[in-house]
C-alpha positions as CSV (number, residue, x, y, z in Angstrom):
1,G,0.0,0.0,0.1
2,I,0.8,3.7,0.3
3,G,2.5,3.5,3.5
4,K,5.0,0.8,2.4
5,A,5.8,2.9,-0.8
6,L,6.3,5.9,1.5
7,L,8.8,3.9,3.7
8,D,10.5,2.5,0.5
9,Q,10.6,6.2,-1.0
10,G,12.2,7.4,2.4
11,W,14.8,4.7,2.1
12,C,15.7,5.7,-1.4
13,L,15.9,9.4,-0.5
14,W,18.0,8.5,2.5
15,S,20.5,6.4,0.5
16,Q,21.0,9.3,-2.0
17,G,22.0,11.3,1.0
18,R,18.9,13.5,0.9
19,I,18.2,12.9,4.5
20,A,15.9,16.3,5.0
21,V,13.7,15.3,2.0
22,S,13.4,11.6,3.3
23,Q,12.1,13.0,6.6
24,E,8.7,13.6,5.3
25,S,8.3,10.2,3.5
26,F,9.1,8.3,6.7
27,R,6.8,10.7,8.9
28,S,3.9,10.1,6.3
29,A,4.8,6.3,6.4
30,V,4.4,6.2,10.1
31,D,0.8,7.8,9.6
32,R,-0.3,5.5,6.8
33,L,1.2,2.0,8.0
34,P,-0.6,-0.1,10.5
35,F,0.9,-1.1,13.6
36,S,3.7,-3.5,12.5
37,V,7.6,-3.8,12.2
38,E,7.3,-1.6,9.1
39,Q,5.7,1.2,11.0
40,A,8.4,0.9,14.0
41,E,11.0,1.1,11.2
42,A,9.5,4.2,9.6
43,R,9.4,5.9,12.9
44,F,13.1,4.9,13.7
45,K,14.3,6.4,10.5
46,W,12.1,9.5,11.2
47,A,13.9,9.9,14.3
48,D,17.4,9.2,12.6
49,T,16.6,12.3,10.2
50,Q,15.8,14.4,13.2
51,F,19.1,13.3,14.7
52,A,20.9,14.1,11.4
53,A,19.2,17.6,11.5
54,K,20.3,18.1,15.1
55,D,16.7,18.2,16.3
56,F,17.9,16.0,19.3
57,A,14.7,16.5,21.5
58,A,12.3,15.4,18.7
59,A,14.6,12.3,17.9
60,V,14.6,11.3,21.4
61,T,10.7,11.4,21.4
62,N,10.5,9.2,18.2
63,Y,13.3,7.0,19.5
64,N,11.5,6.3,22.8
65,S,8.3,5.8,21.0
66,V,9.8,3.1,19.0
67,A,11.0,1.3,22.2
68,E,7.8,1.8,24.1
69,K,5.3,1.2,21.5
70,Y,6.8,-1.6,19.4
71,I,8.5,-3.9,22.4
72,S,5.5,-6.3,22.0
73,L,6.4,-7.1,18.5
74,P,8.9,-10.1,18.4
75,E,10.1,-9.0,15.0
76,A,11.2,-5.6,16.3
77,K,13.0,-7.4,19.2
78,D,14.6,-9.9,16.9
79,R,15.8,-7.3,14.5
80,R,17.4,-5.4,17.5
81,L,15.1,-2.5,16.5
82,I,14.3,-1.7,20.2
83,E,17.9,-2.0,21.4
84,R,19.0,0.4,18.6
85,A,16.3,2.9,19.4
86,L,17.1,3.0,23.0
87,Y,20.8,3.5,22.3
88,Q,20.1,6.2,19.7
89,S,17.6,7.8,22.3
90,A,20.5,7.9,24.7
91,R,22.9,9.5,22.0
92,A,20.5,12.1,21.2
93,A,19.7,12.9,24.9
94,L,23.5,13.2,25.5
95,N,23.7,15.6,22.6
96,E,21.0,17.7,24.4
97,H,23.0,17.3,27.7
98,D,19.8,15.8,29.0
99,L,21.1,13.4,31.5
100,A,17.6,12.2,32.8
101,A,16.6,11.0,29.4
102,A,19.8,9.4,28.8
103,S,19.9,7.6,32.0
104,S,16.3,6.3,31.5
105,A,17.4,4.9,28.1
106,L,20.5,3.4,29.6
107,K,18.4,1.7,32.4
108,N,16.2,0.1,29.9
109,I,19.2,-1.0,27.6
110,L,20.8,-2.6,30.7
111,A,17.4,-4.3,31.9
112,W,16.2,-5.3,28.5
113,F,19.4,-6.2,26.7
114,P,22.2,-6.8,29.2
115,N,24.2,-8.8,26.7
116,G,23.4,-6.7,23.7
117,F,25.6,-4.4,21.8
118,A,24.5,-1.0,23.3
119,G,25.3,-1.4,27.0
120,P,29.0,-0.8,27.1
121,S,28.9,2.3,24.9
122,A,25.8,3.6,26.6
123,L,27.4,3.2,30.0
124,L,30.8,4.9,28.8
125,L,29.0,7.9,27.2
126,T,26.6,8.5,30.0
127,G,29.4,8.4,32.5
128,Q,31.4,10.9,30.5
129,E,28.5,13.2,30.3
130,M,28.1,12.9,34.2
131,V,31.7,14.0,34.5
132,N,30.9,17.0,32.3
133,Q,28.0,17.9,34.4
134,N,30.2,17.8,37.5
135,D,29.0,14.5,38.9
136,P,32.3,12.5,38.9
137,A,31.2,10.3,41.8
138,G,27.9,9.3,39.8
139,A,30.1,8.7,36.8
140,R,32.4,6.5,38.6
141,Q,29.5,4.4,39.7
142,L,28.5,3.7,36.1
143,F,32.1,3.1,35.3
144,A,32.2,0.5,38.1
145,Q,29.0,-1.0,36.8
146,F,30.6,-1.2,33.3
147,N,33.6,-3.1,34.7
148,Q,31.4,-5.6,36.5
149,M,29.1,-6.2,33.7
150,Y,31.5,-6.1,30.7
151,P,35.2,-7.1,32.1
152,E,36.1,-8.2,28.7
153,N,34.8,-5.4,26.6
154,L,37.1,-3.6,24.1
155,L,36.1,-0.2,25.6
156,R,37.9,-1.1,28.9
157,A,40.8,1.2,28.2
158,E,38.4,4.1,27.4
159,V,36.6,3.4,30.6
160,R,39.8,3.5,32.6
161,L,40.9,6.9,30.9
162,A,37.4,8.1,31.8
163,I,37.8,7.0,35.5
164,G,41.2,9.1,35.6
165,R,39.3,12.0,34.2
166,S,36.5,11.8,36.7
167,F,39.0,12.0,39.6
168,E,40.6,15.0,37.8
169,A,37.3,16.7,37.7
């Protein structure tokens, strides 16, 4: 139908680097598609266009909507769409220096996808923002959680450096 065509059009425009133009296609696809993994994908890509345009608050809203509305769809979880939406929500929130929204996304990542790809990076980035916002002790708690949950992760060296910076702060 029209919704699927709009989603495909959005992808074509996106792949051509026409990000701003693709936004309207993805937004319209969300309105036209039924509740489905395709609708979740359209909302996710709509959020990606907002992120690219540095409209981080709107992107957070759409990424969170993907995570909350479509968690019941097995296909969305199987495709890791929910985990990616939470991770992108945390990144968008951190770009806005919105520690509360980033922490909320981080909490859901760690609860729903403890062994997923997003936890280590989200912990590191959120901890770094806590240092930037003059909460080095809170940041060190996140870094300790990182070391406990992901002792073998490749980001270990960056976490050690961030711990050092937190003491410097």
